[in-house]
C-alpha positions in Angstrom: 3.3 21.6 14.7 5.9 21.6 12.8 5.7 23.3 9.4 6.3 20.7 6.5 4.9 20.7 3.6 3.4 17.3 2.2 6.1 16.7 -0.3 8.6 17.3 2.5 6.4 14.5 4.7 6.7 12.5 1.4 10.0 12.3 1.3 10.7 12.0 5.1 8.4 8.9 4.9 10.5 7.5 1.8 13.4 7.8 3.9 12.2 6.5 6.9 11.0 2.8 5.0 14.3 2.6 3.3 16.6 2.7 6.0 19.7 1.7 3.8 20.5 2.9 0.4 19.1 6.0 1.2 20.5 8.3 -1.7 18.7 9.7 -4.9 17.6 7.0 -6.9 16.7 4.9 -4.1 14.4 7.4 -2.4 13.2 8.6 -5.9 12.0 4.9 -6.6 10.5 4.5 -3.3 8.5 7.7 -3.3 7.2 6.2 -7.1 6.4 3.1 -5.5 4.6 5.0 -2.3 2.9 7.5 -4.3 2.6 6.2 -8.1 4.0 10.2 -8.3 7.4 10.2 -10.7 9.4 13.4 -9.0 11.9 14.9 -11.5 15.6 14.8 -9.8 15.5 19.0 -9.4 11.9 18.6 -7.4 13.8 15.5 -5.2 17.3 17.3 -4.8 15.2 20.9 -3.5 13.2 19.3 -1.1 16.5 17.0 0.2 18.2 20.4 0.6 15.5 22.3 2.4 15.1 19.2 5.0 18.9 19.2 5.6 18.6 23.2 6.8 15.9 22.7 8.3 17.3 20.2 10.3 15.8 17.0 9.8 18.1 15.0 7.5 21.6 14.5 7.6 23.7 14.5 4.5 26.7 11.9 4.2 29.1 11.4 1.1 29.8 8.1 0.5 33.0 6.9 -1.3 33.4 7.7 -5.1 32.2 5.6 -7.7 33.5 3.9 -10.9 29.9 3.9 -12.4 29.5 7.5 -12.0 32.9 8.6 -13.0 34.2 8.8 -9.8 31.4 11.1 -8.4 30.3 10.6 -4.8 26.4 9.4 -3.7 25.1 11.9 -1.3 23.5 9.6 1.6 20.6 11.0 3.8 19.2 9.8 7.4 16.7 11.2 9.4 18.1 13.3 12.3 16.2 13.3 16.0 14.4 16.1 14.8 13.4 14.7 11.8 12.1 11.8 13.4 10.1 13.8 15.9 8.5 15.9 13.1 7.3 12.9 11.6 5.8 11.4 14.5 3.5 14.9 15.2 2.8 14.7 11.6 1.4 11.3 12.1 -0.4 12.5 15.2 -2.0 15.3 13.9 -3.2 13.5 11.0 -5.0 11.2 13.2 -6.6 13.6 15.2 -8.0 15.8 12.5 -9.0 12.7 10.9 -10.6 11.1 13.9 -13.1 9.2 13.6 -13.5 10.0 9.5 -13.3 7.0 7.2 -13.3 6.4 3.9 -16.6 4.0 4.5 -18.2 6.8 6.1 -17.2 9.4 3.6 -18.7 6.8 1.3 -22.3 6.0 3.2 -23.1 9.8 2.8 -22.9 9.8 -1.0 -21.8 13.1 -1.7 -18.6 12.3 -1.8 -18.4 9.8 -4.1 -16.0 10.3 -7.2 
């Protein structure tokens, strides 16, 4: 199994969902929508950098944006390896959860919150 952290997995899944407009602000919003967690930009860009170095994402600079003072947006795209790692992570989660469901845990009673 490929070693990715839960945060890396969340970030990869957010980019998978976004398809287009995969730059920092939209990725951060998607993560908030999916998890309820508000990531700071330092965390976001640190993990994006890790995923680019691991070959799971590619990064492409867009055109300069007047609203950003001429700075360019960085757009991120899943690589074939990134898609493969996500599929592997999904299969792994399915395998370890197997027939266990929230309902089965609730029936036992010992796992109520």
